[in-house]
C-alpha positions as CSV (number, residue, x, y, z in Angstrom):
1,M,21.2,-20.8,-15.7
2,T,21.5,-19.0,-12.3
3,K,22.4,-15.7,-13.9
4,F,19.6,-15.9,-16.3
5,L,16.9,-16.8,-13.4
6,S,18.3,-13.8,-11.4
7,A,18.0,-11.6,-14.3
8,A,14.4,-12.6,-15.1
9,Y,13.5,-12.2,-11.4
10,G,15.0,-8.7,-11.3
11,V,13.1,-7.8,-14.5
12,A,9.9,-9.2,-13.2
13,C,10.4,-7.3,-10.0
14,Y,10.8,-4.0,-11.9
15,W,7.9,-4.5,-13.9
16,V,5.8,-5.2,-10.7
17,F,7.3,-2.1,-9.0
18,L,6.6,0.0,-12.0
19,G,2.8,-1.2,-12.5
20,T,2.2,-0.5,-8.7
21,F,3.6,2.9,-8.7
22,L,1.9,3.9,-11.9
23,Y,-1.5,2.5,-10.3
24,A,-0.9,4.6,-7.1
25,A,-0.2,7.6,-9.2
26,G,-3.3,7.0,-11.1
27,F,-5.1,6.4,-7.8
28,V,-3.9,9.6,-6.4
29,G,-4.4,11.7,-9.4
30,N,-7.8,10.1,-10.5
31,L,-6.4,8.9,-13.8
32,L,-7.3,6.1,-15.5
33,V,-8.1,3.6,-12.6
34,P,-11.4,2.1,-11.7
35,K,-11.0,3.4,-8.1
36,S,-9.7,6.8,-7.1
37,L,-9.0,8.9,-4.0
38,T,-11.6,11.2,-4.8
39,P,-15.2,10.2,-5.1
40,V,-16.8,11.1,-8.6
41,R,-20.3,11.9,-7.0
42,W,-20.7,13.9,-4.0
43,C,-23.7,13.2,-1.8
44,R,-24.9,15.5,0.9
45,L,-25.5,14.1,4.4
46,P,-29.1,13.9,5.6
47,R,-30.0,17.1,7.9
48,R,-30.5,16.2,11.5
49,S,-34.1,16.9,12.6
50,S,-34.5,18.2,16.1
């Protein structure tokens, strides 16, 4: 039973790491994630009037 739980924990940790790594790659590469490193729309800052 202990060997099974250890193996199941190892597999779960592997899948969590893989999901986190793939999400980070998608975040940096702007691929298939809801938020990304680069914004979709660029906006201009208002000019300062003096």
